[in-house]
DRENTORKOL-3810 file (N, C-alpha, C; in nm, 4 decimals):
REM DRENTORKOL-3810
@n.u->-0.3670; n.v->6.9980; n.w->-3.7586; ca.u->-0.3463; ca.v->6.8992; ca.w->-3.6812; c.u->-0.4484; c.v->6.8339; c.w->-3.5442
@n.u->-0.5155; n.v->6.7094; n.w->-3.5895; ca.u->-0.5748; ca.v->6.6583; ca.w->-3.4857; c.u->-0.5432; c.v->6.5848; c.w->-3.3802
@n.u->-0.6102; n.v->6.5764; n.w->-3.3008; ca.u->-0.5926; ca.v->6.5358; ca.w->-3.1431; c.u->-0.6353; c.v->6.4524; c.w->-3.0862
@n.u->-0.6260; n.v->6.3423; n.w->-3.1053; ca.u->-0.6635; ca.v->6.1814; ca.w->-3.0833; c.u->-0.6399; c.v->6.1102; c.w->-3.0179
@n.u->-0.7397; n.v->6.0978; n.w->-2.8616; ca.u->-0.7145; ca.v->6.0854; ca.w->-2.7513; c.u->-0.7858; c.v->5.8852; c.w->-2.7280
@n.u->-0.6602; n.v->5.8701; n.w->-2.7150; ca.u->-0.6839; ca.v->5.7036; ca.w->-2.7232; c.u->-0.7478; c.v->5.6464; c.w->-2.6016
@n.u->-0.8482; n.v->5.5682; n.w->-2.5755; ca.u->-0.9141; ca.v->5.5463; ca.w->-2.4253; c.u->-0.8108; c.v->5.4440; c.w->-2.3888
@n.u->-0.8300; n.v->5.4508; n.w->-2.2751; ca.u->-0.7267; ca.v->5.3186; ca.w->-2.2159; c.u->-0.7904; c.v->5.2086; c.w->-2.1374
@n.u->-0.7998; n.v->5.1247; n.w->-2.1468; ca.u->-0.9035; ca.v->4.9910; ca.w->-2.1266; c.u->-0.7915; c.v->4.9188; c.w->-1.9719
@n.u->-0.8481; n.v->4.9167; n.w->-1.8772; ca.u->-0.8307; ca.v->4.8774; ca.w->-1.7199; c.u->-0.8079; c.v->4.6940; c.w->-1.8015
@n.u->-0.6608; n.v->4.6079; n.w->-1.7826; ca.u->-0.6613; ca.v->4.5040; ca.w->-1.8529; c.u->-0.7230; c.v->4.4088; c.w->-1.7447
@n.u->-0.7649; n.v->4.3118; n.w->-1.8050; ca.u->-0.8403; ca.v->4.2000; ca.w->-1.6977; c.u->-0.8235; c.v->4.0731; c.w->-1.7533
@n.u->-0.8164; n.v->3.9912; n.w->-1.6273; ca.u->-0.7651; ca.v->3.8533; ca.w->-1.6813; c.u->-0.9340; c.v->3.7934; c.w->-1.6950
@n.u->-0.9080; n.v->3.7100; n.w->-1.7885; ca.u->-1.0331; ca.v->3.5933; ca.w->-1.8003; c.u->-1.0616; c.v->3.4699; c.w->-1.6839
@n.u->-1.1562; n.v->3.5253; n.w->-1.6244; ca.u->-1.1403; ca.v->3.3835; ca.w->-1.5242; c.u->-1.2571; c.v->3.2335; c.w->-1.5683
@n.u->-1.3143; n.v->3.2737; n.w->-1.6591; ca.u->-1.3759; ca.v->3.1344; ca.w->-1.7574; c.u->-1.2888; c.v->3.0058; c.w->-1.7321
@n.u->-1.1648; n.v->2.9946; n.w->-1.7675; ca.u->-1.0875; ca.v->2.9109; ca.w->-1.7701; c.u->-1.0656; c.v->2.8429; c.w->-1.6645
@n.u->-1.0395; n.v->2.9207; n.w->-1.5422; ca.u->-0.9648; ca.v->2.8738; ca.w->-1.3751; c.u->-1.1010; c.v->2.7886; c.w->-1.3509
@n.u->-1.1735; n.v->2.7663; n.w->-1.3182; ca.u->-1.2896; ca.v->2.6538; ca.w->-1.3053; c.u->-1.2556; c.v->2.5148; c.w->-1.3875
@n.u->-1.1642; n.v->2.5213; n.w->-1.5048; ca.u->-1.1631; ca.v->2.4111; ca.w->-1.5591; c.u->-1.0193; c.v->2.3447; c.w->-1.5249
@n.u->-0.9522; n.v->2.4309; n.w->-1.4728; ca.u->-0.8209; ca.v->2.3903; ca.w->-1.4338; c.u->-0.8112; c.v->2.3366; c.w->-1.2744
@n.u->-0.8670; n.v->2.4442; n.w->-1.2289; ca.u->-0.9401; ca.v->2.3718; ca.w->-1.1048; c.u->-0.9858; c.v->2.2648; c.w->-1.0702
@n.u->-1.0597; n.v->2.1668; n.w->-1.1514; ca.u->-1.1486; ca.v->2.0807; ca.w->-1.1752; c.u->-1.0172; c.v->2.0085; c.w->-1.2364
@n.u->-0.9425; n.v->2.0538; n.w->-1.3103; ca.u->-0.8365; ca.v->1.9372; ca.w->-1.3738; c.u->-0.7515; c.v->1.9145; c.w->-1.2645
@n.u->-0.6977; n.v->1.9992; n.w->-1.1627; ca.u->-0.6295; ca.v->1.9474; ca.w->-1.0387; c.u->-0.6702; c.v->1.8835; c.w->-0.9413
@n.u->-0.8290; n.v->1.9125; n.w->-0.9031; ca.u->-0.8903; ca.v->1.7963; ca.w->-0.8494; c.u->-0.9084; c.v->1.6626; c.w->-0.8861
@n.u->-0.8974; n.v->1.6222; n.w->-0.9871; ca.u->-0.9144; ca.v->1.4760; ca.w->-1.0475; c.u->-0.7632; c.v->1.4284; c.w->-1.0864
@n.u->-0.6755; n.v->1.5151; n.w->-1.0637; ca.u->-0.5509; ca.v->1.4801; ca.w->-1.0713; c.u->-0.5257; c.v->1.4488; c.w->-0.9239
@n.u->-0.5594; n.v->1.5146; n.w->-0.8321; ca.u->-0.4548; ca.v->1.4649; ca.w->-0.7020; c.u->-0.5288; c.v->1.3425; c.w->-0.6277
@n.u->-0.7067; n.v->1.3524; n.w->-0.7084; ca.u->-0.7718; ca.v->1.2407; ca.w->-0.6525; c.u->-0.7031; c.v->1.0586; c.w->-0.7295
@n.u->-0.6550; n.v->1.1300; n.w->-0.8210; ca.u->-0.6459; ca.v->0.9677; ca.w->-0.8801; c.u->-0.4915; c.v->0.9625; c.w->-0.8249
@n.u->-0.4076; n.v->1.0432; n.w->-0.7824; ca.u->-0.2528; ca.v->0.9946; ca.w->-0.7182; c.u->-0.2599; c.v->0.9906; c.w->-0.5761
@n.u->-0.4184; n.v->1.0266; n.w->-0.5414; ca.u->-0.4035; ca.v->0.9674; ca.w->-0.3772; c.u->-0.4255; c.v->0.8448; c.w->-0.3869
@n.u->-0.5063; n.v->0.7662; n.w->-0.4455; ca.u->-0.5837; ca.v->0.6529; ca.w->-0.4942; c.u->-0.4755; c.v->0.4905; c.w->-0.5598
@n.u->-0.3838; n.v->0.5622; n.w->-0.6014; ca.u->-0.2557; ca.v->0.4804; ca.w->-0.6217; c.u->-0.2072; c.v->0.4882; c.w->-0.5385
@n.u->-0.1750; n.v->0.5404; n.w->-0.4009; ca.u->-0.0883; ca.v->0.5772; ca.w->-0.2793; c.u->-0.1231; c.v->0.4753; c.w->-0.2101
@n.u->-0.2460; n.v->0.4254; n.w->-0.1787; ca.u->-0.3715; ca.v->0.3704; ca.w->-0.0803; c.u->-0.2641; c.v->0.2001; c.w->-0.0534
@n.u->-0.2572; n.v->0.2016; n.w->0.0659; ca.u->-0.2163; ca.v->0.0660; ca.w->0.0832; c.u->-0.3467; c.v->-0.0312; c.w->0.1093
@n.u->-0.2988; n.v->-0.1745; n.w->0.0873; ca.u->-0.4198; ca.v->-0.2760; ca.w->0.1688; c.u->-0.4311; c.v->-0.3457; c.w->0.2735
@n.u->-0.5049; n.v->-0.3037; n.w->0.3684; ca.u->-0.5037; ca.v->-0.3961; ca.w->0.5010; c.u->-0.6229; c.v->-0.4374; c.w->0.5162
@n.u->-0.6265; n.v->-0.5502; n.w->0.5846; ca.u->-0.7439; ca.v->-0.6047; ca.w->0.6115; c.u->-0.7846; c.v->-0.5777; c.w->0.7466
@n.u->-0.8517; n.v->-0.5966; n.w->0.8126; ca.u->-0.9351; ca.v->-0.6226; ca.w->0.9133; c.u->-0.9183; c.v->-0.6685; c.w->1.0162
@n.u->-0.7486; n.v->-0.6262; n.w->1.1135; ca.u->-0.7439; ca.v->-0.7830; ca.w->1.1869; c.u->-0.7256; c.v->-0.6781; c.w->1.3599
@n.u->-0.7168; n.v->-0.7944; n.w->1.4636; ca.u->-0.6577; ca.v->-0.7228; ca.w->1.5802; c.u->-0.5232; c.v->-0.7950; c.w->1.6065
@n.u->-0.4214; n.v->-0.7195; n.w->1.5748; ca.u->-0.2584; ca.v->-0.7225; ca.w->1.5983; c.u->-0.2408; c.v->-0.7782; c.w->1.7423
@n.u->-0.1045; n.v->-0.8684; n.w->1.7587; ca.u->-0.0771; ca.v->-0.9402; ca.w->1.8700; c.u->0.0085; c.v->-0.8215; c.w->1.8790
@n.u->0.0510; n.v->-0.8444; n.w->2.0375; ca.u->0.1423; ca.v->-0.7671; ca.w->2.0822; c.u->0.2788; c.v->-0.7929; c.w->2.1292
@n.u->0.3464; n.v->-0.6511; n.w->2.1496; ca.u->0.4975; ca.v->-0.7330; ca.w->2.1804; c.u->0.5565; c.v->-0.6570; c.w->2.2373
@n.u->0.6271; n.v->-0.6787; n.w->2.2894; ca.u->0.7198; ca.v->-0.5577; ca.w->2.4247; c.u->0.8779; c.v->-0.5436; c.w->2.3194
@n.u->0.8944; n.v->-0.6110; n.w->2.2181; ca.u->1.0262; ca.v->-0.5820; ca.w->2.1696; c.u->0.9707; c.v->-0.5510; c.w->2.0536
@n.u->1.0110; n.v->-0.4208; n.w->1.9529; ca.u->0.9699; ca.v->-0.4384; ca.w->1.8200; c.u->1.0752; c.v->-0.3027; c.w->1.7582
@n.u->1.0858; n.v->-0.3527; n.w->1.5928; ca.u->1.1881; ca.v->-0.3244; ca.w->1.5175; c.u->1.1127; c.v->-0.2636; c.w->1.3777
@n.u->1.1452; n.v->-0.1347; n.w->1.3472; ca.u->1.0544; ca.v->-0.0404; ca.w->1.2678; c.u->1.1334; c.v->-0.1145; c.w->1.1291
@n.u->1.0533; n.v->-0.1533; n.w->0.9900; ca.u->1.1119; ca.v->-0.1359; ca.w->0.8791; c.u->1.0177; c.v->-0.0483; c.w->0.7769
@n.u->1.1428; n.v->-0.0843; n.w->0.6713; ca.u->1.1106; ca.v->0.0261; ca.w->0.5542; c.u->0.9671; c.v->-0.0579; c.w->0.5613
@n.u->0.8511; n.v->0.0511; n.w->0.4702; ca.u->0.7190; ca.v->-0.0039; ca.w->0.4110; c.u->0.7904; c.v->-0.0051; c.w->0.2478
@n.u->0.8721; n.v->0.0442; n.w->0.2089; ca.u->0.8612; ca.v->0.0372; ca.w->0.0524; c.u->0.9063; c.v->-0.0399; c.w->-0.0077
@n.u->0.9767; n.v->-0.1552; n.w->0.0904; ca.u->0.9748; ca.v->-0.2764; ca.w->0.0177; c.u->0.9527; c.v->-0.3988; c.w->0.0747
@n.u->0.7904; n.v->-0.3780; n.w->0.1148; ca.u->0.7388; ca.v->-0.4847; ca.w->0.1934; c.u->0.6432; c.v->-0.5964; c.w->0.0858
@n.u->0.6418; n.v->-0.6846; n.w->0.0974; ca.u->0.5499; ca.v->-0.7780; ca.w->0.0834; c.u->0.4413; c.v->-0.8098; c.w->0.1806
@n.u->0.3082; n.v->-0.7928; n.w->0.1839; ca.u->0.2136; ca.v->-0.8718; ca.w->0.3370; c.u->0.1250; c.v->-0.9498; c.w->0.2970
@n.u->0.1810; n.v->-1.0520; n.w->0.3816; ca.u->0.0469; ca.v->-1.1390; ca.w->0.3457; c.u->-0.0038; c.v->-1.1641; c.w->0.5023
@n.u->-0.1878; n.v->-1.1618; n.w->0.4598; ca.u->-0.1939; ca.v->-1.1175; ca.w->0.5952; c.u->-0.3111; c.v->-1.2345; c.w->0.5751
@n.u->-0.3144; n.v->-1.3018; n.w->0.7130; ca.u->-0.3755; ca.v->-1.4664; ca.w->0.7899; c.u->-0.5020; c.v->-1.4043; c.w->0.8613
@n.u->-0.6346; n.v->-1.4333; n.w->0.8151; ca.u->-0.7215; ca.v->-1.3871; ca.w->0.9389; c.u->-0.7347; c.v->-1.5400; c.w->1.0136
@n.u->-0.8352; n.v->-1.5279; n.w->1.1171; ca.u->-0.8682; ca.v->-1.6248; ca.w->1.2325; c.u->-0.8863; c.v->-1.7606; c.w->1.1378
@n.u->-0.9836; n.v->-1.7137; n.w->1.0629; ca.u->-1.0575; ca.v->-1.8662; ca.w->0.9631; c.u->-0.9683; c.v->-1.9194; c.w->0.8923
@n.u->-0.8102; n.v->-1.8916; n.w->0.8623; ca.u->-0.7384; ca.v->-1.9081; ca.w->0.7675; c.u->-0.7077; c.v->-1.8554; c.w->0.6535
@n.u->-0.8161; n.v->-1.7629; n.w->0.5961; ca.u->-0.8104; ca.v->-1.7198; ca.w->0.4813; c.u->-0.6922; c.v->-1.6297; c.w->0.4643
@n.u->-0.5682; n.v->-1.6566; n.w->0.3753; ca.u->-0.4844; ca.v->-1.5929; ca.w->0.3447; c.u->-0.5017; c.v->-1.4785; c.w->0.1898
@n.u->-0.4470; n.v->-1.3440; n.w->0.2260; ca.u->-0.4366; ca.v->-1.2547; ca.w->0.1088; c.u->-0.3468; c.v->-1.1665; c.w->0.0972
@n.u->-0.2608; n.v->-1.1713; n.w->-0.0032; ca.u->-0.1952; ca.v->-1.0553; ca.w->-0.0309; c.u->-0.1896; c.v->-0.9689; c.w->-0.1713
@n.u->-0.2039; n.v->-0.8540; n.w->-0.1161; ca.u->-0.2507; ca.v->-0.7662; ca.w->-0.2616; c.u->-0.3745; c.v->-0.7357; c.w->-0.2780
@n.u->-0.4347; n.v->-0.7574; n.w->-0.1519; ca.u->-0.6132; ca.v->-0.7547; ca.w->-0.1635; c.u->-0.6835; c.v->-0.8672; c.w->-0.2647
@n.u->-0.5860; n.v->-0.9683; n.w->-0.2565; ca.u->-0.6162; ca.v->-1.0715; ca.w->-0.3371; c.u->-0.6656; c.v->-1.2146; c.w->-0.2119
@n.u->-0.7467; n.v->-1.2971; n.w->-0.2449; ca.u->-0.7234; ca.v->-1.4226; ca.w->-0.1543; c.u->-0.6759; c.v->-1.4977; c.w->-0.2253
@n.u->-0.5719; n.v->-1.5557; n.w->-0.1379; ca.u->-0.5162; ca.v->-1.6867; ca.w->-0.2361; c.u->-0.4482; c.v->-1.7950; c.w->-0.1164
@n.u->-0.4756; n.v->-1.9195; n.w->-0.2446; ca.u->-0.4425; ca.v->-2.0756; ca.w->-0.1871; c.u->-0.3244; c.v->-2.0517; c.w->-0.1775
@n.u->-0.2663; n.v->-2.1808; n.w->-0.1006; ca.u->-0.1189; ca.v->-2.1890; ca.w->-0.0655; c.u->0.0127; c.v->-2.1795; c.w->-0.2052
@n.u->-0.0609; n.v->-2.2357; n.w->-0.3198; ca.u->-0.0360; ca.v->-2.2623; ca.w->-0.4444; c.u->-0.0012; c.v->-2.1346; c.w->-0.5080
@n.u->-0.1035; n.v->-2.0222; n.w->-0.5229; ca.u->-0.0734; ca.v->-1.8697; ca.w->-0.5634; c.u->-0.0143; c.v->-1.8116; c.w->-0.4617
@n.u->0.0158; n.v->-1.8401; n.w->-0.3194; ca.u->0.0660; ca.v->-1.7293; ca.w->-0.2540; c.u->0.2297; c.v->-1.7765; c.w->-0.2693
@n.u->0.2718; n.v->-1.9399; n.w->-0.3075; ca.u->0.3981; ca.v->-1.9329; ca.w->-0.3415; c.u->0.4327; c.v->-1.8895; c.w->-0.4874
@n.u->0.3575; n.v->-1.8611; n.w->-0.5662; ca.u->0.3625; ca.v->-1.8037; ca.w->-0.6660; c.u->0.3849; c.v->-1.6106; c.w->-0.6708
@n.u->0.3078; n.v->-1.5383; n.w->-0.5567; ca.u->0.3033; ca.v->-1.4310; ca.w->-0.5522; c.u->0.4548; c.v->-1.4083; c.w->-0.4598
@n.u->0.5098; n.v->-1.4778; n.w->-0.4018; ca.u->0.6044; ca.v->-1.4344; ca.w->-0.3408; c.u->0.7124; c.v->-1.4496; c.w->-0.4291
@n.u->0.7095; n.v->-1.5413; n.w->-0.5003; ca.u->0.8156; ca.v->-1.5753; ca.w->-0.6129; c.u->0.8084; c.v->-1.4119; c.w->-0.7025
@n.u->0.7206; n.v->-1.3655; n.w->-0.7394; ca.u->0.7034; ca.v->-1.3171; ca.w->-0.8279; c.u->0.7665; c.v->-1.1076; c.w->-0.7330
@n.u->0.7580; n.v->-1.1261; n.w->-0.6076; ca.u->0.7671; ca.v->-0.9847; ca.w->-0.5784; c.u->0.9080; c.v->-1.0314; c.w->-0.5274
@n.u->0.9838; n.v->-1.1663; n.w->-0.4807; ca.u->1.1270; ca.v->-1.1626; ca.w->-0.4279; c.u->1.1630; c.v->-1.1280; c.w->-0.6455
@n.u->1.1107; n.v->-1.1534; n.w->-0.7409; ca.u->1.1974; ca.v->-1.1503; ca.w->-0.8594; c.u->1.1778; c.v->-1.0570; c.w->-0.9088
@n.u->1.0686; n.v->-0.9317; n.w->-0.8907; ca.u->1.0702; ca.v->-0.8026; ca.w->-0.9095; c.u->1.1799; c.v->-0.7419; c.w->-0.7808
@n.u->1.1333; n.v->-0.7355; n.w->-0.6755; ca.u->1.2416; ca.v->-0.6766; ca.w->-0.6145; c.u->1.3376; c.v->-0.7592; c.w->-0.5227
@n.u->1.4623; n.v->-0.8070; n.w->-0.5264; ca.u->1.5312; ca.v->-0.8772; ca.w->-0.4158; c.u->1.5525; c.v->-0.8879; c.w->-0.2895
@n.u->1.5424; n.v->-0.7391; n.w->-0.2674; ca.u->1.5497; ca.v->-0.7308; ca.w->-0.1338; c.u->1.4284; c.v->-0.7030; c.w->-0.0276
@n.u->1.3195; n.v->-0.7477; n.w->-0.1139; ca.u->1.1970; ca.v->-0.7003; ca.w->-0.0435; c.u->1.1192; c.v->-0.8137; c.w->0.0570
@n.u->1.1168; n.v->-0.7385; n.w->0.1731; ca.u->1.0741; ca.v->-0.8406; ca.w->0.2914; c.u->0.9284; c.v->-0.8427; c.w->0.3128
@n.u->0.9229; n.v->-0.9910; n.w->0.3841; ca.u->0.7907; ca.v->-1.0428; ca.w->0.3768; c.u->0.7396; c.v->-0.9954; c.w->0.5046
@n.u->0.6500; n.v->-0.9637; n.w->0.5363; ca.u->0.5924; ca.v->-0.9320; ca.w->0.6569; c.u->0.4672; c.v->-1.0352; c.w->0.6573
@n.u->0.4434; n.v->-1.1424; n.w->0.7862; ca.u->0.3205; ca.v->-1.1836; ca.w->0.8024; c.u->0.2227; c.v->-1.1478; c.w->0.9096
@n.u->0.1182; n.v->-1.0733; n.w->0.8503; ca.u->0.0484; ca.v->-1.0063; ca.w->0.9545; c.u->-0.0914; c.v->-1.0714; c.w->1.0023
@n.u->-0.1171; n.v->-1.1784; n.w->1.1256; ca.u->-0.2038; ca.v->-1.2284; ca.w->1.1277; c.u->-0.2887; c.v->-1.2123; c.w->1.2423
@n.u->-0.4167; n.v->-1.2141; n.w->1.2296; ca.u->-0.4945; ca.v->-1.1662; ca.w->1.3594; c.u->-0.4151; c.v->-1.2681; c.w->1.4803
@n.u->-0.4843; n.v->-1.1739; n.w->1.5816; ca.u->-0.4412; ca.v->-1.2434; ca.w->1.7119; c.u->-0.5095; c.v->-1.3933; c.w->1.7519
@n.u->-0.5770; n.v->-1.4014; n.w->1.6998; ca.u->-0.6603; ca.v->-1.5486; ca.w->1.7416; c.u->-0.6489; c.v->-1.6422; c.w->1.6085
@n.u->-0.5627; n.v->-1.6072; n.w->1.5215; ca.u->-0.5194; ca.v->-1.6999; ca.w->1.4581; c.u->-0.4513; c.v->-1.8035; c.w->1.4957
@n.u->-0.4906; n.v->-1.9321; n.w->1.4917; ca.u->-0.4594; ca.v->-2.0659; ca.w->1.5109; c.u->-0.3057; c.v->-2.0815; c.w->1.4316
@n.u->-0.2030; n.v->-2.1378; n.w->1.5141; ca.u->-0.0611; ca.v->-2.1581; ca.w->1.4586; c.u->-0.0355; c.v->-2.1996; c.w->1.3307
@n.u->-0.1201; n.v->-2.3017; n.w->1.2818; ca.u->-0.1435; ca.v->-2.3940; ca.w->1.1568; c.u->-0.1291; c.v->-2.3413; c.w->1.0255
@n.u->-0.2563; n.v->-2.1957; n.w->1.0255; ca.u->-0.2261; ca.v->-2.0910; ca.w->0.9472; c.u->-0.0960; c.v->-2.0338; c.w->0.9288
@n.u->-0.0676; n.v->-2.0215; n.w->1.0340; ca.u->0.1026; ca.v->-1.9302; ca.w->0.9912; c.u->0.2203; c.v->-1.9722; c.w->0.9605
@n.u->0.1372; n.v->-2.1381; n.w->0.9944; ca.u->0.2905; ca.v->-2.2185; ca.w->0.9784; c.u->0.2744; c.v->-2.2517; c.w->0.8564
@n.u->0.1945; n.v->-2.2314; n.w->0.7871; ca.u->0.1474; ca.v->-2.2844; ca.w->0.6412; c.u->0.2195; c.v->-2.1710; c.w->0.5185
@n.u->0.1978; n.v->-2.0648; n.w->0.5862; ca.u->0.3129; ca.v->-1.9375; ca.w->0.5181; c.u->0.4368; c.v->-1.9501; c.w->0.5313
@n.u->0.4745; n.v->-1.9962; n.w->0.6510; ca.u->0.6560; ca.v->-2.0102; ca.w->0.6857; c.u->0.6662; c.v->-2.0929; c.w->0.6354
@n.u->0.6189; n.v->-2.2232; n.w->0.5920; ca.u->0.6803; ca.v->-2.3226; ca.w->0.5618; c.u->0.6756; c.v->-2.3073; c.w->0.3978
@n.u->0.5881; n.v->-2.2391; n.w->0.3306; ca.u->0.6462; ca.v->-2.1902; ca.w->0.2051; c.u->0.7306; c.v->-2.1231; c.w->0.2188
@n.u->0.7449; n.v->-2.0117; n.w->0.2526; ca.u->0.8740; ca.v->-1.9442; ca.w->0.2777; c.u->1.0091; c.v->-1.9895; c.w->0.3238
@n.u->0.9836; n.v->-2.1009; n.w->0.3671; ca.u->1.1019; ca.v->-2.1964; ca.w->0.3816; c.u->1.1431; c.v->-2.2661; c.w->0.2417
@n.u->1.0503; n.v->-2.3431; n.w->0.1977; ca.u->1.0752; ca.v->-2.3904; ca.w->0.0755; c.u->1.1091; c.v->-2.3350; c.w->-0.0133
@n.u->1.1037; n.v->-2.1871; n.w->-0.0503; ca.u->1.1642; ca.v->-2.1110; ca.w->-0.1319; c.u->1.2898; c.v->-2.0030; c.w->-0.0833
@n.u->1.3474; n.v->-2.0601; n.w->0.0476; ca.u->1.4763; ca.v->-2.0345; ca.w->0.1221; c.u->1.4615; c.v->-1.8514; c.w->0.1166
@n.u->1.3418; n.v->-1.7941; n.w->0.1795; ca.u->1.3313; ca.v->-1.6633; ca.w->0.2068; c.u->1.3341; c.v->-1.6310; c.w->0.3077
@n.u->1.5054; n.v->-1.5634; n.w->0.3722; ca.u->1.5366; ca.v->-1.5369; ca.w->0.5200; c.u->1.5045; c.v->-1.4396; c.w->0.5650
@n.u->1.4858; n.v->-1.3287; n.w->0.4904; ca.u->1.4055; ca.v->-1.1664; ca.w->0.5349; c.u->1.2798; c.v->-1.1761; c.w->0.5607
@n.u->1.2285; n.v->-1.1904; n.w->0.6948; ca.u->1.0281; ca.v->-1.2508; ca.w->0.6958; c.u->1.0097; c.v->-1.1606; c.w->0.8631
@n.u->0.8984; n.v->-1.0533; n.w->0.8713; ca.u->0.8896; ca.v->-0.9583; ca.w->1.0076; c.u->0.7455; c.v->-1.0817; c.w->0.9803
@n.u->0.7126; n.v->-1.0670; n.w->1.1522; ca.u->0.6139; ca.v->-1.0793; ca.w->1.1793; c.u->0.5805; c.v->-0.9507; c.w->1.3003
@n.u->0.4191; n.v->-0.8878; n.w->1.2134; ca.u->0.3883; ca.v->-0.7701; ca.w->1.2459; c.u->0.3075; c.v->-0.7897; c.w->1.3627
@n.u->0.3102; n.v->-0.6833; n.w->1.4562; ca.u->0.2563; ca.v->-0.6535; ca.w->1.6179; c.u->0.2005; c.v->-0.5246; c.w->1.6236
@n.u->0.1839; n.v->-0.5109; n.w->1.7177; ca.u->0.1415; ca.v->-0.3714; ca.w->1.7476; c.u->0.1847; c.v->-0.3942; c.w->1.8593
@n.u->0.2649; n.v->-0.2395; n.w->1.8809; ca.u->0.3750; ca.v->-0.2613; ca.w->2.0148; c.u->0.2823; c.v->-0.2065; c.w->2.1196
@n.u->0.2817; n.v->-0.2160; n.w->2.2425; ca.u->0.2327; ca.v->-0.1822; ca.w->2.3788; c.u->0.2475; c.v->-0.1362; c.w->2.4321
@n.u->0.3778; n.v->-0.0230; n.w->2.4198; ca.u->0.4567; ca.v->0.0246; ca.w->2.5198; c.u->0.3876; c.v->0.1904; c.w->2.5073
END
């Protein structure tokens, strides 16, 4: 009888595909983080002593610059397209809360233009976003 010894090999894990997996995870995380970014204009917020916090998930933000430029969702809008954007936002989600975010030095006539559109549409849930000074 012949006695044959088999050599045992140590188990090994191939690491050549690990870099591929890491790269794919990195791309996935980068794409997800880009989708969750919120559009913001650079403005100087007004101040208030009394504030109320609202949910960020159901907001439609109207940004008003001190020169009267109105934007929403990263697009500069005129009054007609602002009205269409508000109608679309309310149609998609009827509990949407409209936030008006205006620069501290914005003349009231520009803010009033946006408010008059909301009055015409009879939208009653509107917030003016300010900075808390406490």
